[in-house]
Rosetta silent file (secondary structure, phi, psi, omega in degrees, C-alpha in Angstrom):
SEQUENCE: MPLYKSISVNSQTTVKIWKIEESYDDLLRPLDLKPNSLERVLGMKSELHQRGFLSVRHLLRRFGYTDQDLFYDDNGKPHLRDGKHISITHSFTFSGVIVSDKEVGIDIEMQRHKISIIAKKFVDYEFNYLTINAEDYIRKLTVIWGVKESLYKLFATPGMLFREHFLVIPFMLDDGETVAWIDYRDKKYRYNTAFIEFEGFTCAYVIP
SCORE:     score description
SCORE:     0.000 S_00000001
   1 L     0.000  125.368 -166.457  -17.719    5.955    9.230 S_00000001
   2 L   -91.626   80.959  163.689  -16.499    6.425    5.592 S_00000001
   3 E   -69.531  115.572 -173.024  -15.467    3.073    4.204 S_00000001
   4 E   -78.395  -48.699 -177.270  -14.564    4.423    0.675 S_00000001
   5 E  -151.386  151.902  174.503  -14.222    1.362   -1.327 S_00000001
   6 E  -132.650  126.217 -175.946  -14.221   -2.341   -0.920 S_00000001
   7 E  -121.122  115.839  177.385  -12.625   -4.594   -3.640 S_00000001
   8 E   -85.818  104.384 -176.097  -13.052   -8.367   -3.971 S_00000001
   9 E   -71.639  -51.096  176.416   -9.818   -9.160   -5.668 S_00000001
  10 E  -156.192 -176.432 -176.634  -10.469  -12.900   -5.698 S_00000001
  11 L   -67.760  -15.258  179.588  -12.256  -15.402   -3.375 S_00000001
  12 L  -111.548    6.191 -168.327   -9.335  -15.245   -0.891 S_00000001
  13 E  -137.768  128.852  178.522   -8.454  -11.669   -1.200 S_00000001
  14 E  -132.914  142.959  177.582  -10.109   -8.296   -0.301 S_00000001
  15 E  -118.447  136.997  172.155   -8.937   -4.677   -0.411 S_00000001
  16 E  -131.725  133.047 -174.399  -10.754   -2.061    1.687 S_00000001
  17 E  -117.615  139.294 -178.772   -9.950    1.622    1.399 S_00000001
  18 E  -114.330  134.273  172.118  -10.888    4.282    4.005 S_00000001
  19 E   -96.779  120.599 -178.194  -11.335    8.128    3.361 S_00000001
  20 L   -80.797   93.029  177.506  -10.141    9.835    6.521 S_00000001
  21 L  -107.147  -18.449 -174.680  -12.653   12.451    7.268 S_00000001
  22 L   -82.688  166.333  177.377  -13.100   12.128   11.026 S_00000001
  23 L   -76.785  163.818  175.125  -11.301   13.934   13.797 S_00000001
  24 H   -58.269  -41.922  175.215   -8.629   12.188   15.812 S_00000001
  25 H   -57.166  -47.888  174.613  -11.064   12.042   18.731 S_00000001
  26 H   -60.122  -38.242  176.068  -13.792   10.447   16.778 S_00000001
  27 H   -67.291  -41.482 -174.935  -11.430    7.803   15.390 S_00000001
  28 H   -74.331  -35.388 -169.703   -9.949    7.009   18.669 S_00000001
  29 L   -49.136  -58.385 -174.401  -13.191    6.845   20.790 S_00000001
  30 L   -80.553    5.188 -175.459  -14.598    3.364   19.633 S_00000001
  31 L   -94.883  145.837  169.526  -11.170    1.610   19.389 S_00000001
  32 L  -105.629   95.870 -178.770   -9.755   -0.819   21.994 S_00000001
  33 L   -94.969  148.509  166.324   -6.026   -0.339   21.398 S_00000001
  34 L   -58.985  148.836  175.980   -3.157   -2.393   22.824 S_00000001
  35 H   -48.531  -42.569 -176.685   -0.961   -0.415   25.257 S_00000001
  36 H   -67.332  -38.317 -177.098    1.904   -0.398   22.716 S_00000001
  37 H   -64.224  -46.880 -177.595   -0.488    0.805   19.991 S_00000001
  38 H   -64.081  -41.002  178.259   -1.866    3.649   22.131 S_00000001
  39 H   -56.947  -50.132 -177.834    1.806    4.584   23.070 S_00000001
  40 H   -56.022  -45.221 -176.526    2.634    4.592   19.442 S_00000001
  41 H   -73.533  -40.053  174.913   -0.174    6.791   18.329 S_00000001
  42 H   -62.205  -28.361  174.529    0.273    9.230   21.173 S_00000001
  43 H   -72.650  -17.707 -169.742    3.925    9.505   20.193 S_00000001
  44 L   -75.979  132.717 -176.371    3.226   10.540   16.682 S_00000001
  45 L   -76.164  -31.204 -170.774    3.907   14.314   16.051 S_00000001
  46 L   -99.325  127.666  173.031    1.558   14.677   13.073 S_00000001
  47 H   -61.881  -30.665 -176.434   -2.186   14.495   13.574 S_00000001
  48 H   -65.613  -40.628  176.680   -2.425   13.302    9.974 S_00000001
  49 H   -67.149  -36.148  179.819   -0.306   10.285   10.838 S_00000001
  50 H   -65.851  -48.534  179.419   -2.309    9.574   14.057 S_00000001
  51 H   -57.183  -45.241  176.536   -5.572    9.678   11.957 S_00000001
  52 H   -54.704  -45.310  178.743   -3.936    7.343    9.458 S_00000001
  53 H   -57.445  -57.004 -174.507   -2.966    4.948   12.097 S_00000001
  54 H   -62.816  -38.849  176.112   -6.393    4.923   13.734 S_00000001
  55 H   -61.179  -29.256  175.580   -8.237    4.622   10.369 S_00000001
  56 H   -66.131  -39.153  175.309   -6.353    1.444    9.671 S_00000001
  57 H   -58.196  -38.327  177.683   -7.746    0.022   12.953 S_00000001
  58 H   -65.968  -44.945  175.094  -11.191    0.891   11.664 S_00000001
  59 H   -63.807  -28.444  172.034  -10.534   -1.033    8.483 S_00000001
  60 H   -62.118  -44.207  174.256   -9.377   -3.963   10.581 S_00000001
  61 H   -55.582  -38.413 -179.917  -12.806   -3.873   12.238 S_00000001
  62 H   -63.702  -26.953 -176.641  -14.453   -4.069    8.797 S_00000001
  63 L   -97.034    2.826  177.366  -12.569   -7.321    8.234 S_00000001
  64 L    90.413   16.623  177.555  -13.691   -8.653   11.640 S_00000001
  65 L  -113.629  169.003  174.872  -10.403   -8.037   13.451 S_00000001
  66 L  -119.329  170.773  174.033   -9.209   -5.858   16.366 S_00000001
  67 H   -61.652  -23.582 -178.795   -5.965   -4.141   17.104 S_00000001
  68 H   -71.599  -23.983 -178.600   -5.254   -7.130   19.340 S_00000001
  69 H   -82.066   -7.268 -176.872   -5.216   -9.388   16.290 S_00000001
  70 E  -109.638  131.273  173.965   -2.346   -7.442   14.568 S_00000001
  71 E  -141.220  160.140 -172.900    1.372   -7.739   15.274 S_00000001
  72 E  -114.897  144.430  174.503    4.612   -6.722   13.529 S_00000001
  73 L   -85.833 -174.838  179.301    7.792   -8.843   12.951 S_00000001
  74 L   -70.368  -16.361  174.175   11.423   -7.525   13.198 S_00000001
  75 L   -96.412   10.860  177.320   11.274   -6.210    9.731 S_00000001
  76 L    71.447   23.623 -179.320    8.159   -4.251   10.539 S_00000001
  77 L   -89.197  138.023  179.929    5.934   -6.451    8.378 S_00000001
  78 E   -84.918  153.806  175.537    2.366   -6.725    9.820 S_00000001
  79 E  -142.705  156.711  175.738    0.743  -10.199   10.488 S_00000001
  80 E  -108.751  147.853 -174.645   -2.540  -11.411   11.712 S_00000001
  81 L   -74.006  -12.585  177.098   -2.866  -13.906   14.453 S_00000001
  82 L   -89.629   -0.007  174.184   -5.153  -16.208   12.626 S_00000001
  83 L    97.280  -11.255  172.563   -2.436  -16.734    9.997 S_00000001
  84 L   -65.477  159.692  179.501   -4.029  -14.724    7.129 S_00000001
  85 E   -99.987  141.211 -174.170   -1.833  -12.262    5.351 S_00000001
  86 E  -142.415  147.622  173.225   -2.117   -8.524    5.503 S_00000001
  87 E  -133.460  148.217 -170.033   -0.606   -5.391    4.138 S_00000001
  88 E  -134.707  139.239  174.033   -1.355   -1.788    5.322 S_00000001
  89 E  -146.151  151.413  171.675   -0.909    1.681    3.786 S_00000001
  90 E  -147.634  147.122 -177.622   -2.044    5.202    4.500 S_00000001
  91 E  -153.660  109.617  177.287   -1.298    8.365    2.550 S_00000001
  92 L    55.091 -102.192 -172.710   -2.739   11.828    3.600 S_00000001
  93 L  -101.187    2.104  174.486   -6.571   11.348    3.516 S_00000001
  94 E  -128.545  157.031  171.980   -6.835    7.667    2.579 S_00000001
  95 E  -135.658  161.204 -178.441   -5.797    4.473    4.090 S_00000001
  96 E  -149.211  148.015  177.026   -5.963    0.916    2.792 S_00000001
  97 E  -137.700  141.107  175.963   -5.696   -2.662    3.967 S_00000001
  98 E  -121.545  137.361 -176.882   -5.509   -5.947    1.922 S_00000001
  99 E  -132.063  127.150  175.801   -6.191   -9.331    3.553 S_00000001
 100 E  -148.238  170.094  171.152   -5.615  -12.710    1.824 S_00000001
 101 L   -74.214  -14.374 -178.517   -4.827  -16.355    2.254 S_00000001
 102 L  -126.598  170.615  179.087   -1.522  -15.639    0.453 S_00000001
 103 L   -56.836  135.827 -176.221    1.200  -13.104    0.594 S_00000001
 104 L  -143.140  164.249  171.554    0.176   -9.578   -0.346 S_00000001
 105 L  -149.796  153.470 -171.645    1.240   -5.908   -0.501 S_00000001
 106 E  -147.291  147.381  176.298   -0.632   -2.653   -0.913 S_00000001
 107 E  -148.214  140.333  173.176    0.333    0.979   -1.433 S_00000001
 108 E  -121.286  133.467  176.145   -1.600    4.258   -1.687 S_00000001
 109 E  -133.173  144.419  168.366    0.193    7.343   -3.026 S_00000001
 110 E   -79.414  135.783  173.998   -0.910   10.897   -3.844 S_00000001
 111 L   -73.492  104.611 -178.819   -0.202   11.901   -7.489 S_00000001
 112 L  -132.244  150.594 -176.844    2.316   14.678   -7.079 S_00000001
 113 L   -74.695  -18.222  166.962    4.735   16.190   -9.503 S_00000001
 114 L   -47.610  -28.751 -175.904    7.580   15.741   -6.964 S_00000001
 115 H   -63.060  -31.921  179.673    7.742   12.096   -7.993 S_00000001
 116 H   -67.578  -22.161 -179.153    9.367   13.131  -11.278 S_00000001
 117 H   -70.499  -41.493 -175.541   12.287   14.686   -9.286 S_00000001
 118 H   -94.413    4.335 -172.490   13.111   11.301   -7.639 S_00000001
 119 H   -53.203  -36.845 -176.281   12.155    9.070  -10.603 S_00000001
 120 H   -70.124   -7.240 -178.844   15.752    8.198  -11.294 S_00000001
 121 H   -90.297  -20.281  179.872   16.026    6.706   -7.837 S_00000001
 122 H  -127.670   -6.067  177.818   13.321    4.053   -8.538 S_00000001
 123 L  -112.289  131.818  176.244   13.029    3.807  -12.258 S_00000001
 124 L  -133.903  -83.032  179.719   15.435    2.078  -14.637 S_00000001
 125 H   -54.046  -37.807 -171.548   13.909   -0.226  -17.269 S_00000001
 126 H   -65.872  -19.000  169.541   10.589    1.560  -17.190 S_00000001
 127 H   -55.042  -19.157 -172.202   12.078    4.744  -18.773 S_00000001
 128 H   -74.516  -25.213  178.686   12.067    2.718  -22.010 S_00000001
 129 L  -118.146    5.452  171.462    8.234    3.163  -22.192 S_00000001
 130 L   -90.432  140.149  172.794    7.603    6.391  -20.268 S_00000001
 131 L  -111.156  111.743 -170.069    7.307    9.560  -22.240 S_00000001
 132 L   -60.164  -31.513  179.906    8.437   12.380  -19.957 S_00000001
 133 L   -91.180   -0.361 -179.162    6.368   15.155  -21.630 S_00000001
 134 L   -75.483  153.042 -173.765    3.148   13.077  -21.675 S_00000001
 135 L   -69.622  -24.571 -178.016    0.211   14.153  -19.623 S_00000001
 136 L   -87.585   -0.172 -172.383    0.058   10.731  -17.933 S_00000001
 137 H   -53.529  -49.180 -178.640    3.753   10.778  -16.949 S_00000001
 138 H   -63.084  -45.192 -177.405    3.091   11.601  -13.218 S_00000001
 139 H   -61.908  -45.579 -176.481    0.232    9.068  -13.020 S_00000001
 140 H   -66.371  -42.945  175.387    2.353    6.256  -14.541 S_00000001
 141 H   -58.956  -36.361 -179.711    5.335    7.128  -12.284 S_00000001
 142 H   -69.508  -42.508  173.563    2.905    6.866   -9.311 S_00000001
 143 H   -56.973  -48.599 -175.371    1.680    3.443  -10.516 S_00000001
 144 H   -66.069  -43.410  177.852    5.175    2.171  -10.869 S_00000001
 145 H   -60.588  -45.638 -175.947    6.227    3.402   -7.308 S_00000001
 146 H   -65.844  -33.868 -178.851    3.021    1.942   -5.871 S_00000001
 147 H   -73.301  -48.076 -176.288    3.581   -1.485   -7.517 S_00000001
 148 H   -63.844  -37.598  170.952    7.175   -1.555   -6.453 S_00000001
 149 H   -57.314  -47.212  179.824    6.239   -0.461   -2.860 S_00000001
 150 H   -62.096  -41.480  176.645    3.677   -3.151   -2.702 S_00000001
 151 H   -68.029  -44.732  179.166    6.116   -5.821   -3.688 S_00000001
 152 H   -55.574  -41.183 -179.528    8.727   -4.492   -1.234 S_00000001
 153 H   -67.234  -31.766  173.772    6.186   -4.733    1.583 S_00000001
 154 H   -57.634  -49.013 -176.349    5.399   -8.312    0.479 S_00000001
 155 H   -78.745  -43.003 -177.241    9.016   -9.392    0.664 S_00000001
 156 L    48.433   51.071 -177.978    9.996   -7.139    3.638 S_00000001
 157 L  -115.120  113.822  176.948   13.678   -8.101    2.856 S_00000001
 158 L   -57.136  136.262  176.207   16.401   -5.542    3.796 S_00000001
 159 L   105.937  -17.030  177.343   18.622   -4.801    0.914 S_00000001
 160 L   -72.428  139.785 -176.266   16.098   -4.893   -1.928 S_00000001
 161 L  -127.349  133.119 -173.811   16.294   -1.755   -4.015 S_00000001
 162 H   -49.637  -52.301 -170.246   13.421   -0.426   -6.217 S_00000001
 163 H   -68.775  -48.800 -171.336   15.676    0.543   -9.275 S_00000001
 164 H   -88.918  -23.974 -177.595   17.859   -2.503   -9.322 S_00000001
 165 H  -111.838   -8.877  177.667   15.692   -5.359   -8.250 S_00000001
 166 E  -115.898  138.238 -179.034   12.159   -4.480   -9.434 S_00000001
 167 E  -132.726  129.314  179.126   10.672   -4.218  -12.834 S_00000001
 168 E  -113.056  118.352 -179.577    7.239   -3.180  -14.033 S_00000001
 169 L   -66.948  165.074 -176.825    6.319   -4.166  -17.578 S_00000001
 170 L   -62.636  140.495  178.166    4.602   -1.651  -19.875 S_00000001
 171 L  -143.261  165.050  171.203    1.006   -0.814  -19.128 S_00000001
 172 L  -115.562  147.860 -173.821   -1.683    1.626  -20.035 S_00000001
 173 H   -57.633  -36.698  177.898   -3.593    3.466  -17.328 S_00000001
 174 H   -63.965  -11.767 -170.867   -6.925    2.094  -18.572 S_00000001
 175 H   -74.598  -36.519  178.745   -5.620   -1.453  -18.094 S_00000001
 176 L    71.770   12.633 -176.756   -5.884   -1.241  -14.275 S_00000001
 177 E  -161.989  155.983  172.963   -3.307   -4.083  -14.040 S_00000001
 178 E  -163.553  179.618 -172.715    0.259   -5.021  -15.064 S_00000001
 179 E  -114.477  140.130  176.788    2.981   -7.694  -14.387 S_00000001
 180 E  -134.384  148.975 -179.521    5.973   -6.974  -12.208 S_00000001
 181 E  -120.303  142.441  167.817    9.211   -8.931  -11.696 S_00000001
 182 E  -114.255  129.938  176.102   11.685   -9.176   -8.857 S_00000001
 183 E  -120.179   99.130 -172.607   15.271  -10.139   -9.717 S_00000001
 184 E  -144.437  125.516  177.955   17.104  -10.607   -6.419 S_00000001
 185 L    56.612   45.735  175.989   20.009  -12.853   -5.411 S_00000001
 186 L    67.856   13.308  178.547   19.856  -14.867   -8.687 S_00000001
 187 E  -124.623  141.203  177.394   16.090  -15.643   -8.259 S_00000001
 188 E  -117.028  132.822 -177.147   13.263  -14.278  -10.328 S_00000001
 189 E  -125.795  130.667 -179.381    9.757  -13.756   -9.110 S_00000001
 190 E  -110.413  138.424 -177.063    6.692  -12.863  -11.256 S_00000001
 191 E  -140.925  140.833  170.437    3.667  -11.143   -9.777 S_00000001
 192 E   -91.075  137.890  179.966    0.310   -9.888  -11.269 S_00000001
 193 E  -136.340  157.813 -175.475   -0.471   -6.503   -9.792 S_00000001
 194 E  -129.990  156.926  174.312   -3.455   -4.111   -9.998 S_00000001
 195 E  -155.259  150.519  179.402   -4.097   -0.470   -9.521 S_00000001
 196 E  -134.231  157.375  175.919   -6.978    2.114   -9.322 S_00000001
 197 E  -126.399  142.251 -179.127   -6.962    5.798   -9.207 S_00000001
 198 E  -155.464  136.703  172.628   -9.303    8.041   -7.267 S_00000001
 199 L    46.901   40.661 -178.899   -9.393   11.700   -6.165 S_00000001
 200 L    77.725   10.273  177.900   -5.771   12.273   -7.225 S_00000001
 201 E  -118.017  163.487  173.247   -4.486    9.156   -5.504 S_00000001
 202 E  -129.762  127.930  171.277   -3.262    5.740   -6.792 S_00000001
 203 E  -109.070  126.500  179.507   -3.683    2.462   -5.000 S_00000001
 204 E  -116.938  144.613  177.146   -1.551   -0.365   -6.228 S_00000001
 205 E  -155.674  162.207 -174.785   -1.593   -3.934   -4.819 S_00000001
 206 E   -93.469  137.109  177.031   -0.321   -7.499   -5.620 S_00000001
 207 E   -95.075  108.032 -177.960   -2.858  -10.002   -6.858 S_00000001
 208 L   -62.277    0.000    0.000   -2.111  -13.403   -5.122 S_00000001
């Protein structure tokens, strides 16, 4: 089973990433899914999404949890029954889970040129330090999206907008980390975030 990477963020926080190479049947066979989870996966039209969903359950097992330990609130945010905090992501052939004693968020994205087409929908302040013609433009855009998506997952608050409410301060790709701010309803929140790149993908997560 291909656990691709495990990152000890700090003593209370761990990230695990899975490279999805198994077939749907091989992923499903060892799992004990709740009835609603099985119904959900069987209802997915894409096998890629099915395999992503199942690979997350394998990551749960690596943390010592089962599908029965995971539930979702009304905003679609995942929770663990023991009270620890969790965030989940999957994109094409990779999935990721972060578990911590504090609120967390994680996102994995494939680095694709199409992100430049939608950049104006999620980037505002960050255009001040992005150079459109630079070789690293797509990679930096992907980091910015991943950081903002991670923060959105952490807050899980309807009405938040990436462009208006989230800000990522300047960073270099070699840094592997940056600071992000949320300015929402007259309150400001500061977060340390980190990111890694692998095989044409970017994983970003919030550091509690």
